[in-house]
N, C-alpha and C positions, 0 to 999 in steps of 0.2 A: 729217755723221757718221752711221754706221749704228748705231742704238740697239740693234738685235738682235744686234750683234756685240761687245757690251761684254765686257771681260776680267773677267767675274765669273761663272764657271761654277757655283759653288756656289749663289750667290744666284739665278741664273737657274733652276737645278734646283729650288730651293725654290718659286719662283714658278710653275713648271710643275706641281709637285705640288699646290699650293694651287688652281690653276685647275682641275685635273683632279678634285680632291675636292669642290670647291665647298662647302667647309665653313667655318663660322665659328670652329671650334675645331680647330686643327691641332697635333698633338703635336710637341714639339721634336725636330728631327732629331738623329741622333747624328753629330756632326762628326768625332770621333775624331782621326785623324792629319791631317785637313784643317784643324785649328783655326788653324794658322799662316797658311794660305792665306785662310781666312775673315777673319782679322784684317786681312790686307793688303787685301782687297776692301772691308771697312768703312772703312778709312783712306782708300781711294780715293774712296769716296762723300763722306766728310767734307771732303776736301781739294780735290776737283775738282767744280766746279759743273756741268760738262757731263755727268759721270757721274751725278750726282744727277738731272739733268734727264732723262737716258736712262732711269733707273729709274722716274721719275715717269710717263713716257710708256708704259712697259711695264705699269705698274700700272693706268693709265687710258688705254688706247689710243684711246678714242672721245672721252670728255668727263669732266672732273673733276666728280663729283657735288656739288651744293650741299646736303649733308646730313651727319649724323654718320658715315655710311658711309665718308666720306673718311678720317677719323681712325682708324676701326676697321680699315680695309684697310691703312693705313700701319703701324699698330702690329702688326697680324697678320703682315705680311710679314717683319719683322725679329725680332719677339719670339720666334718659334718656334725661334731658335737660342740662346735664353737672353737674359736682360736684364742689361745692363751700361751703364756710362757711355758706352762706345763705341757701343752700339746706340742710346742716347738721342741722341747727337750725330748719328749717321747719319740717324735719323728727322727730327731738326731740320733737317739739310742738305737732305733731299728736300722737306720742308715749305717750306723757304725759297725754293725755285725756282719755286713756283707762280705768282708774278707774271710769269714768263716766258711763261706760257700764258694766264693770265686777265687781264682788264682790272682796273683799280684797283677799280671798283665790285664786280665779281665776287669779287675777292680779299678785300675787306673783308667782303662778305656771308658768305664761307666762314669767316672768322675769327669772325664774330658767332655762329656756330653752336657754337663750342667751349664757352662757359659753359652752354649748354643741355643738354650731354651729362650723362646721369644716371649716378650710381654710380662704380665704380672706373675705367671707361674714361676718364672726365674727368681723374682724377689721373694716370693712365698717360700721357696726352697732355701733361699739364702738365710732366712731367719733361723733355720736349724743348724747353720754352719758352726757357730761357736761350740755347741754341745757335741756335735760330730767330731770336731777337731780336738776336743779335750779327751776323746776316747781312742782316736786313731793315730797311728804313727805312719807318716808318709815318708817316702824316700826324699831326701833333700833335693835331688835333681828334678824329681817330678813335682815337688812342692813349689819350686821356683817357677817352673813352667805353668803349673795349674793356677797358682795364686795370681800370677801376672795376667793370665787370660781372663780370670774373674774380674780383676780390677778394670781391665779394658772394657769388659762387658758392662760394668756398672757405669763407667763414664762419669758424667757430672751429676748423676742422680743423687738426691738427698738421702737415699737408703744406704749410703756407703758406711754408715756408722757401725753396722753389724759386721762388716768386713774387717774394719780395723780392730774391733773387739776380738774377732777370731784370731788375728795376728798376735794380739796380746796373750791370748790363751795358749797359742803354740809356744811362745817364749816362756810362759809360766809352767806349763805342763811338760813340754818337750824342748828344753833349752838346747840340747844337742842337735835336734832337727833344725831348730831356728838358726843355729850357728852354721850348720851345713848349707842351709838355704842361702844365707848371706854370702858364703863362699861361691855358690853357684851363680849368684847374681852379679858377682864382681866383674867389671869390665863392660857391662851392658850399657848401651846408650838409650835404651827404651825408657821413657818417662815413668811408666808403671813400675818397671824393675827398680829404678832409682828410688822411687817413693817407698816401695816395699822394703828395700834394703835399709833405707834411712829409719823407717819405723822399727824394724826388727833390731837394728843396731842400737838405737836409743833405748828401747825397752830392755834389752839384755844388759846394757850398761847400768841402768837403774837397778836391775836385779843383782848385778855383780857387786854393786856398792852395798847392797843389803846383806848379801851372803856370798861367801867365797865361791868363785867360779874358776874353772880351769884356765890355765895360761893361754889356751887357744884363743880366747876372746881378746886378750891384750894384743896378741900377734895380729889377729884379723883387724882390730881397730886401727892398729898402726899402719896396716896395708892401705886402708881407706884414707887415712890422714896424710900419708906421704905419697899417695899415688900420683903418677904423671897424667892420669886421666882426670880432666876437670870435673866430669860428672861424678866420679867416685869421691873426690874431695867435697863436692857439693852434698853428696849423700851423707858424708861424715858430719858436715856442719848442720844439715837439716835434722840429723838424728838427735841433736841436743834438745830439740823441742819436745820430743817424747820423754827424754830424761827429765826435763823440767816439769812436764805434766805429772810425773810420778814423784815430784818433790826431791829429786836427787841432783839438782844443778846448783852448785855453790857460786858465790860471787866471783871467786877466783876462776872457776870454769867459764863463767860468763865473760869475764874480762879477756881471758885468753881467746875465747871464740870471737869476740868483737875485733881483736887485733888481726884476725884473718879476713875480715870483710874487705871486699874491693867494691867500690861504687862507680867504676868507670863505665860499665855497660849496663843497658836496661836489665839484662838477665841477672847480673850481679846485684843491682839495686833491688830487684824483686826478691831475690833470695835473702838478702840482709834484712830488709824491712819485714819480710814475712817471719823470719826467725825471731826478731826482736818483738814484733807485735804478738806473735803466738806465745812468747814467753810472758809477756805482760798479762795475757788472758788466763794464765794458770791461777786457779782460785786460791791456792796456798802459797803464792809467790812471797818469798821473804821481802821485808821492807827494803833491805839493802839492794836486792836485785831489782825491785821496782824502781827505786831511785836511779839506779844505773841505766836501766832501759829508758826511762823517761828523759834523762839527761841526753842520752845518745840520740833519741828521736828529735828532741828540741834542737840539737846541734846539726843534724843531718837532713831534716826535712826542708824541702824547698820546692819552688814551682817547677824545677827542672827534672825532678825524679821521674822514673818511668810510670806509665799508667797502672801497671800491675802493683808497683810499690804504693802508689796513691790509694789503690783499693785496699791494700793491707792496712794502711793507716786509718782510713775511714771506717772499715769494718771493725777494727779494734776500738775506735772511739765510740762507735754505735753501741757496742756491748757494754762499755763503761757507762755511757749516758743512760742506758736502760736501767742501770743500777744506781742512778742519780749521782754518779761521780763525774764532775765537770772539769776535772783538772787537765784533761787532754784536749779540750775543745779547740784551743788555739791552733792545734796541729792541722785541723781541717782547713782553717783559714790560710795557714802558711803554705799549703800545697796548691793553692789556687793559681791558675785556672785549671779546672778539670774539664777536658774536652767533652762536648755534647754527645759524642758517639760512645762514651764510656757509660752506657746505661746502667750496668751493675753497680758502679761506684755511686752514681746519682741515686739509685734505689736505696743504698745503705745510708746515703746522706739524708734522704727523705725520712728514713727511720730515726735518725738523730733529731730532726726537726720535730717529728711527732712526739718522741719521748720527752724532749725538752718542754714543749708547750703543755704537756700533761703534768710534769713534775715541777717545773719552775718557769713561769711565764716571763718573769723579769730576765732570767738568763736566756730565754728563747729570743726575746726582742733584741738583746745585746748581741747575741751570736748572729742572728739573721741580718742585723745591720752591718756587722763586720763582713759577713759573707757577701752581701750585696755590694759593699764598697770594693771587695776583692774581685768579684766575678759576676756582676749584675747582668751582663749581656747573655751569658750562657744560662744563668738561672732563669732569666725571662724566656729564652728560647725553649728550655726544657718545659716550663709551665705552659707554653703555648702548644706543645705537642698534644694530639688527641689522647685522652684518657691517661695523661701523665700527671703524676702528683695528686691523683684522686684521693688517696688516703690522707694526704696532708690537708687538702682543702676541706674534706669532710670533717676533720678534727678541729681546724682553726676557725671554721665559720662562726662558731658560737663564742669566740674569744674577743675581748676588747683590744684590738690592735690599732686603734685610731691614731695614737701618738706615733707609733713606729711607721705606719703607712704615711703619715703626714711628713715626718722627717725625710723619708725617701722622696716624696713628691716635691719638696722644697730644697732638695740637695743641689749643690753646685755641679754635680756630675750628671751629664745627660742620661747615661745608662741607668743610674739609680732613679732618676725622675721617671723614666719610662716604666721601670719595674714598679715604682710606687703607684703610678696611675693605673697600671694593670691590676694591682692588688686592690686599689680603691674600687675598681669596677667589679672584679671577681668576687671580692669578699662583701660587696654591697655596703661599703662604709658610707655613712651619711653625713658625717661632720668630723672636724678636727678640734682638738682642745683649744679653747679661746686663747690661752697663754701662748701657744705655739704660733697662732696667726698674728697676734698682737706684736710679738717680738721679731717678726719677719723684717728683713731689710728690703728696701725697694727693689734691689737687683734680684734677690731670690724670688720676690713676688712676680717680677716680670718674667723671669726664667720659667717659673711654674705656669704662668698664664699662657705664654707662647708655646710651651710644651703641650698644654692641653689642646691648643689649636691644631697641632699636627699629630694628635693621638686619636685613634678610633675608640669610642666608648659608647655604651648604650645611653639612650635619652635620659633615663632616671639618674644615672651616675653623673652625666654632664651637668644636669640641673643642680644636683647636690653640691658638686665641687665648686661650681661658679657661685652659688649662694654663699658658700663658706668664705669666699674671697671678698665679698661685698664690703664688710666693715673696713678692711684694710685698703681696698681700692678707693674708697671715698676720700681718703687722705693722701692719695698719690697724685702725681702730676696729671694735668688736664688731658694730655695726649693719651696717657694710659687709660684714663677714665673713658675717653671717647672710644678707644679700641675695645674696651671691655663692654661698653653699652652695645656697640655693633655686634659683638660676639653673642651677647644675650639675645638680641633680636634674631640673629642668624640661626642660633640653635633652637630657639622657640619655633621658627619656621621649619627648620630641618627635621626636628622631632616634635611635630605638632600634637603628638599624643602624650607620651610620658613626660617630656621636658616642659611643654607648655602647661600641662595639668599641674605639675609640681610648682611651677612659677605662680600659677593662679592660686594654688592652695596656700602658699607662703607669702603672698604679696601683701597681705595686711600688715601694716606697720613698716613696710619697706618701700618707700616711694619709688626707688629706682625699678624695682620689680613690677610695681603697679603700672609705671609708665611703659615698660616693655610689653606687658600683657595687653594693655590698651592698644598699643601700636600694632602688635601682631594680630589681635582679633579684628582690628579695622582692616588690616591687609587681607585677611581671609574673607571678610565680608565683601570687599571690593572684588576679590578673586572669584567669589561665587557669582556676583553680578555679571562679571565678564563671561564666566562659563555659561550662564543662562542667556546671554545676548545672542542676537541673530547672526552676529559675525562668526560665531563658532559653528554655525550650521554649514559654512563653506567647507568644501573638501578639496584637498590637493590630490591629484591623480597618483595612485600607488601608495599613498600615506597609510591608509588603513591596513593594506596588505603588509606593509613594512612593519607596522606596529604589531600585527598578529604574529608575524614571523619572529620578531624580536622577543615578544612575550613567550612564545613557544620555546625558543632557544634558551632564554633566561630560566624558564621553569625546568627544562631538562638539565641544565647545569646545576641548579639548586638541588634537584632530585638526586642527581648522580653524587654530588658531594655529601648529601645527607645519608645516602646508602653506604658510602665508603666509611663513614664515621659511626654508623649505627651497628651495635652488636646484634640486634634482632634481625636486621636485614641480611647479615652474614650467616645467621643460623637457618633462615628460611629461604625457600625458593620463591621466585617472583614470576607471576604469570599475568599477562595483559589480556583482558577480555575484549573481544571485538564488539560485542553487543550484549544486551540483557542486563538484568539487575539481580541475578542469583547465580549460584554455582553448585556443582556436585562433583563427586569423585567417582572414578571407575578403577577398582582394584581387584585383581584376581578373579575377574569375571563377574564382579558384583557392582551394580550401580548404586551409589550412595544417595541419601536423602538430599533434596534440594535445600540449599541454605541461602538466605537473603544476604546481600552485601551490607556490611556495616560501615558507617562513615564516622571517621574521627579526624580531627585536625588540630593544628597548633599554629599560632600566629606570632609573628615577631615584627616589630616596627623597623622599617628601613629608612635610612636618612634621605629625605626628599631632595634636598639641594645637591647631595652627592650624585643623585640620578639625573636631576634636571641640568645641572651645570658642573660636570666633573672637572672641566678645565679651570673654571673659576676657583673651585675648592683646592685644586692642585696649586694654583698661584698663591692662594691664601697660606697653604702650608709652606710654600717656598719663602714667602715673606716672613713667616714665623721662624723658619730656620735661619734666615739672615739676621733677624733680631737676636736670636739666641747666640749666634756666632759672635756678634758684636759685643753682647753683654759678657760672654765668657772670656773674650780677650781682655775686656776691661777689668774683670775680676782678677785675671792672671797678672795684669800689670800692677794692680793694687797690692796683690800679695807679694810681688817681687820688690815693689817699692818699700 
């Protein structure tokens, strides 16, 4: 056959252009009206091994290089017409005919290079792996070594799906090679080897149930099941997940598998919960298997299971909730507390919350309340982390969660109250349902009031929550009314911007608020007169210098904190100008145009009293804590009685 006379004029033209340009980065050509012809040529490469071989000889007329350049050239040749499944298959077809030119040793050495390729080119080549493995027969000994090295190279990357697809193709197209590979992997303690052996074993079992397979499989399965090596027994148990994925695990199989579970160590817990949760996620799971898995989880979940097992549970529930199935929600509550350092588990839990509030707001409020009662302190700590739960807050900001937040704010539990006040501030809640406030007991009212005193909130939120309490406070004991009035006055002075302005805006019809605003405005009038008096002209030696140094240190601390939390400051370099009002760049010997400095700013109100009298505010919070402690003990005694 004359390889230079292939019926692929478009692809040959591409090859000529690439050779002429001798460039690693070739722009995609504009196929235009020739797209149909190009599709025909790609199909010819996929279906005809001789055409693939001809293309391979054109790409490497002298010798196939034993280097990453082989994969780069192959990808470069076809990817310039766009990337598609058809292109992936064509690359896999050309790749698969290399044994026609190379010896077995040379071919295997070429394959060993693939896992060593750095960056995106590796994953680009990986996409052709399924079609390649459907055409090529590897030695089982080499397959065990090579597949394991590829899996280690992939690591935790989300692109691993194509790798598992490739293993499935080996089982379907070359079951004998898959069986031999499992034999070669027997006895290995490497995690990658165990995972590959489990996948192959489970897939072959499913295929064996569909069509008769040699007795060799039964012997091999028995070796893994009865092995004295714990890792091999683990591979056997994990293999059933893949069998279930292919719809070949019966209830009897599941029951026998569950009898083998040991939950004594974190590793055993992780394995058992992973298997059960993966089985639940099979789209075609029979109802009897579903009921068994759900019952097993309900029986075995607890706060004491391992963090990895908790992740399996939360991940499973997240996928069910996404499909609006809420039957498993209580599992997440039952495994609390989830430690704050388990960020991946909290990320999946955030997914649950977002899906719930989209599909069923009533179920969301019920679940969130249960979650807060079970683990409010960690939930609050997670939400306080910079850029944490951003997706959640972006989604729930437009929802009416006043009642849920109110119930948390007036809870008997201090941790729930703290979480409720944080959400009141974060979600910019402005009021509570009237019925909720009217039905408050005086003890819960006092607990909420004193909790507010020891919680940092912005001025607008403090004004809104204190105004919400006024109707109930007016019917409370006089001592509480006096404390409440003092708090209104203090916060109006503390936040003379947002808080005082909100009091003034809503003072009409509320005598208590009108009295507060009059008192505070008179205070600031007197304060202004004092500031303008001649007494303030007196100076204490060193005072002005101390103020300047304090202001400079305070500004530096604020600037440093803002830079650490800002995404933009981490993306850009920072330069300090010593003088001038403009700047220019000097790059590669060229001086850029002069650019004037642009000013932009943002302001935030700081609590005045916290800065003026920090010790006094600390004593105020200490007093509030003492009151809460006394009230909480009283509530406990009442409940015991």
